N, C-alpha and C positions, 0 to 999 in steps of 0.2 A: 502494499499498500505507499500510498503517497497522498501528504496535505496537499491540495490546489491553492495556490497564489499564498503559502506559506513567507515566500522570500517577502513579497510586499506588505505582508501582515509583519510580518519583525521590522521589517524597517520602518512602521508607523506605529505600531503598539507601545504603549511603555514597557521599559527595560523586565519592572517587575510583571510584565503579564505573560513573557514569553516562554517561559519553563511553566505556570500551571498551564498557560494553552497548551501546551506539549503534551501534559500529564494527563489533563482532559481526554484528548483525541487519542494517547498513545493504551489509557483503561478502557476507552470504548469497541477500539478493536482490538488488543490484547482479548478482554474479556468475552468477543466473539469469538474469536481462535481456538480458544479453553474452552470455552463451552462446547465447542464444534468437535473436540478431541486435537486441535491441531497445536504442534510445538512452535514457540516464538522462538529464533536464535539470535536475531540482532534487532537492534533499535538501529536506524542510519539516520539520525538526525531527526526528519518529520518522516522518515519510513520508518516501515518494518517490513522485515524479511520470515516468514515461517514455512512451513511445510506441514505434510499432512501424509502420515507415510501407515502404512497396510499392507498385507496379500493380496485385499481386495482393491483393486484400483477406481474400481464405478464405487465403492463405499467413501475412497478415502478421497475422492474430487467430488462426491456429492457432498460430503463434511464440509470441504473446503468451499464451496458454491453455496451451501447454508451458513459458515462463518463470515463471510461475503458480504450476504443480506442481513443479517444477523449484526456486522458493523455496520454499514449502512443505516439500520434503523436506528442503529443507539448514537449513530453521530447527528442524527436528524434531534431525535430527542434531548441530545446533550447542545444542540443547535437554538434548541428552544429555551433552554435551560439557560445558556449562555447568553442570546440576546437580552431575554428579561431584564439581563444582567447588567446589561449594554456593557459585553466583553467582546471580543472580538469572533467570530463566525469563520469555517470552513467548514468544505466538503472535502472531500478525497477520491483518489483512484487506485483503483485496484487491477491487476494484472495477474493474471490464474494462467498456468504452464503443469502441464505431466511432462515428467523423464526423469529419466537416473540421476540421480546426484553420487557426487562421494563428498565421506564426511567424516570429520575426524577434527583434532585438535591441531590448528596450525599458525604458526609462530617460532618462537625463537624461545630458550631456554627461560628470559625471563620475562615472556608476554606471550600465553598460549591463548587463543578463541576459539572456542567450538564453532566451527562454522560447516556447511554445505560446497560445496563446488561446483562445477564442470558447465557441460555447453547447456541443461537444463536451465540453469540459474541465472546464465548468461541471457538464456532467451526468453524467461520471465521478465528479468529485468526489460529487456527492450519491448517485449510488449505491453510492460507498463508504460513507458515513457511515452509510449506512442498516443496513448487517453487523450493526452491535451491534444496534438495536431489531428487528429480523426472524434473530435470533441464526443469523447464515451467515457461516462465516470467507472465501467467495467467492461475489460477487454479480459477475451481468454483463446488460447491458441486453436487449433483443429485439431491436435493430439488431446486437451483437455477434452473439448467438446465432446471427441469420439470414444472420450471413455465414462461418460453420464448418464443415465436413464433420463434425466431431464435435458435431450437433447431439442425435443420441440418447444423449449422454454427458451434458446437461443434464437437468436437470425443473423446472419452474416451482416459485416462491415465493409469487406471484402477482402481482395488479396493485398499483401503489405511484402516490402523487402525491409528484411530485420537487419541493423546494422552488426555488421560483422558476422553473421549467419549466412550460410552458404545459398542459403534456398529463399523464398520469398513463401509465405503461410497465409494462409484461410483464418481470419481472425473474428469471433465471435462477440455479441453482447446479447443483456438480456433482451428477450423481445419487450418493446414500447407496452404493446398493449396488455400484455400478460403483467406485466410489473403494473402498471393503472389499474387492472383489475383486483389486484391482490388490496393495494393502499384503498380499496373503496370497498371491498369485504373484510 
């Protein structure tokens, strides 16, 4: 995940508001990830890196998509509260991908960091970075879309070349009609 307009907000917000701002949004996102069985590996400034693992890829991807939905709902509720308190608000971008990763402690004897690396991590990052340019709060890769049962809930936003990735791929987002109906229901 990545917060929308964080740089602009940090430029105009009072210095004492920045850390509480980041903590409020981190709580909303991290809670949603944990509620769906995911693991948060890193907080990267205003972003979050999380994984969903398991033998059943449909279940893992379904949990990731549910966490994304929970996080978006939590951010909406948080924005209502922060707005009522006249505090800065934002939205977030989410990029979801399915693929093989390598994990472990990386670093030196003085500083180790448990993390994941590999092409799938790079692709997820590239997909997330496209959210702004295609004006979508959520993008999922074709590999992710192929792995979930709720595929009918997704619509294509087109085929895109990802920086540093050898092949273009189809990207998807949640069908706006389904999202609208869920909000009404």
